[in-house]
C-alpha positions in Angstrom: -0.5 13.8 -9.9 0.2 14.9 -6.3 2.2 12.4 -4.2 3.1 13.1 -0.6 4.9 10.5 1.5 4.8 10.4 5.3 6.8 7.9 7.4 4.6 7.0 10.4 4.2 4.6 13.3 6.6 2.4 15.3 7.7 0.4 12.2 8.3 3.5 10.1 5.6 2.7 7.6 5.3 4.8 4.5 1.8 6.4 4.2 1.0 8.2 1.0 -1.5 10.8 0.0 -2.1 10.7 -3.7 -4.2 13.2 -5.5 -5.3 14.9 -8.7 -4.0 18.4 -9.4 -7.1 19.4 -11.2 -10.0 18.2 -9.1 -8.1 17.9 -5.7 -9.6 14.5 -5.0 -7.1 12.2 -3.2 -6.7 8.8 -1.6 -4.6 7.9 1.4 -2.6 4.7 1.1 -1.7 2.7 4.2 -2.5 5.0 7.1 -0.3 3.1 9.5 -0.1 5.8 12.2 -1.0 4.7 15.7 -1.8 8.1 17.3 -4.5 10.7 16.6 -1.8 13.4 16.5 -0.1 11.9 13.5 -3.4 11.4 11.8 -4.4 15.0 12.3 -1.0 16.2 11.1 -1.3 14.4 7.8 -4.9 15.3 7.3 -4.1 18.9 8.2 -1.5 19.0 5.4 -4.1 17.4 3.0 -6.5 20.2 3.9 -3.8 22.8 3.3 -3.3 21.4 -0.1 -7.1 21.6 -0.5 -7.4 17.9 -1.0 -10.6 15.9 -0.4 -9.8 12.3 0.7 -12.0 10.1 -1.4 -10.8 6.6 -0.4 -8.5 4.8 2.1 -6.6 2.1 0.3 -4.7 -0.6 2.1 -1.9 -2.5 0.2 -2.4 -5.4 2.7 -3.9 -6.1 6.0 -1.0 -5.9 8.5 -1.6 -3.6 11.5 1.3 -1.3 10.7 -0.5 -0.4 7.4 -4.1 -0.3 8.7 -4.0 1.0 12.2 -5.1 4.5 11.2 -8.1 3.4 9.1 -10.6 4.2 11.7 -9.3 7.6 12.4 -9.2 8.7 8.8 -12.7 7.2 8.2 -14.1 9.0 11.2 -12.5 12.4 10.2 -12.9 12.2 6.5 -15.9 9.8 6.0 -13.8 7.9 3.4 -14.6 4.3 2.5 -11.9 1.6 3.0 -10.6 -0.4 0.0 -8.6 -3.6 0.3 -8.1 -6.8 -1.6 -10.8 -9.4 -0.8 -8.3 -11.9 0.5 -7.0 -9.5 3.1 -10.4 -8.0 4.1 -10.9 -10.3 7.1 -7.6 -9.0 8.6 -9.1 -5.6 9.1 -11.2 -6.8 12.0 -9.2 -9.7 13.4 -6.3 -8.8 15.6 -5.1 -12.4 15.5 -4.7 -12.2 11.7 -3.4 -8.7 11.2 -0.4 -9.2 13.6 -1.6 -6.6 16.1 -0.5 -8.7 19.0 2.7 -10.1 17.4 3.9 -6.6 16.5 3.1 -5.3 20.0 0.4 -2.8 18.8 -2.5 -1.8 21.0 -5.6 -3.7 20.0 -8.1 -1.3 18.6 -11.5 -1.8 16.9 -11.0 -1.2 13.2 -13.9 -0.8 10.7 -14.4 -3.4 8.0 -13.8 -2.9 4.3 -16.3 -0.9 2.3 -15.1 -2.2 -1.1 -13.2 -5.4 -2.0 -10.5 -5.0 -4.6 -9.4 -7.5 -7.3 -6.6 -7.7 -9.8 -7.2 -5.2 -12.7 -9.7 -3.0 -10.8 -9.3 0.7 -11.2 -9.4 3.4 -8.6 -10.4 6.8 -10.0 -9.1 9.9 -8.2 -10.3 12.9 -10.2 -8.5 12.6 -13.5 -5.9 10.2 -12.1 -6.5 6.5 -12.9 -4.8 3.9 -10.7 -4.8 0.2 -11.4 -4.9 -2.6 -8.8 -2.2 -5.3 -9.3 -2.6 -8.4 -7.2 0.9 -9.1 -5.9 0.5 -11.9 -3.3 3.3 -13.3 -1.3 3.8 -11.1 1.8 0.1 -11.7 2.4 -2.4 -13.5 0.3 -4.2 -10.3 -0.6 -1.2 -8.0 -1.1 -1.7 -5.5 -3.9 0.5 -2.9 -5.7 -1.1 0.2 -7.1 0.0 1.4 -10.5 -0.3 4.9 -11.9 1.3 6.9 -14.6 5.1 6.4 -14.0 4.6 5.3 -10.3 3.8 2.1 -8.5 3.0 1.8 -4.8 4.3 -1.7 -3.8 3.3 -2.0 -0.2 5.5 -4.7 1.4 6.1 -6.7 -1.8 9.1 -4.8 -3.1 11.4 -2.4 -1.2 14.5 -0.5 -2.3 17.2 -3.3 -2.1 14.9 -5.9 -0.5 11.5 -7.6 -0.6 8.7 -8.3 1.9 8.9 -11.0 4.5 7.5 -14.4 3.7 7.8 -16.1 7.1 4.6 -14.7 8.5 1.1 -16.3 8.6 -0.4 -16.3 5.2 2.8 -15.4 3.3 4.3 -17.5 0.5 7.9 -17.4 -0.9 6.7 -18.9 -4.1 3.9 -16.4 -4.6 6.1 -13.3 -3.9 8.6 -14.4 -6.5 5.8 -14.7 -9.0 4.7 -11.2 -8.1 8.2 -9.8 -8.4 8.6 -11.3 -11.8 5.5 -9.4 -12.8 6.6 -6.1 -11.2 10.0 -6.2 -13.1 8.0 -6.4 -16.3 7.0 -2.7 -15.7 9.0 0.0 -17.4 12.4 0.8 -15.8 11.6 4.5 -15.3 8.6 3.8 -13.1 9.1 5.1 -9.5 8.7 2.5 -6.8 7.0 3.9 -3.6 7.4 1.0 -1.1 5.7 0.4 2.2 8.9 1.0 4.1 12.2 2.6 3.2 13.3 5.0 0.4 11.8 5.5 -3.0 13.5 3.7 -5.9 12.7 2.8 -9.6 12.0 -0.5 -11.3 15.2 -0.1 -13.3 17.3 0.5 -10.2 15.8 -2.5 -8.4 16.4 -4.8 -11.4 20.1 -3.7 -11.4 20.9 -3.7 -7.7 18.2 -5.6 -5.6 19.8 -9.0 -4.8 16.4 -10.7 -4.6 15.6 -9.8 -8.2 18.8 -11.0 -9.8 18.4 -13.8 -12.3 14.6 -13.4 -12.2 13.0 -13.7 -15.6 10.2 -11.4 -16.5 6.9 -13.1 -16.2 5.1 -13.9 -19.4 1.9 -13.5 -17.4 2.3 -9.9 -16.6 -0.6 -7.9 -15.2 
């Protein structure tokens, strides 16, 4: 599996291009760039790798993760996938924190496909599974592949996502974290901000995960 990480935008959002070595199909996760130059740089690299962007996948609906949706869709004709609960945030600046975060208000396209817990996203021979991990937002998801999980703003290296924003829930994020730590220790964690980690490292050193019991209702 091909995994390329780009840190983009004013809030240093991690944007990922994830693809299949054999078929060269790929997805772009959380295109949070706010300028066309950044979009073209990332897509130019995808072209150099001979990747065909099949989908745009948003881990949640905050503006620092979705602001490049329109650019990618226009340039690559790729449909937008997001959990059904966060889908309304794509087109509502009052809900996606555009104004609160100081972003320029832009017209973003709506979702083309609604995601649900347990759904799969096929990228060539790569199979990714959607895990509903609410708490940061009601429709936050993590994306699980072989030995990797893209956690959006649910789990970071050494921290977790904010729960003081509209639509967030401290109770729900703790339930989501209990499910994430049920994953194998060797799985790499690719978060929405900050450095890459592993499930095992976060279980040992992340202060927010200490004394958490593994959920019996894992994904």
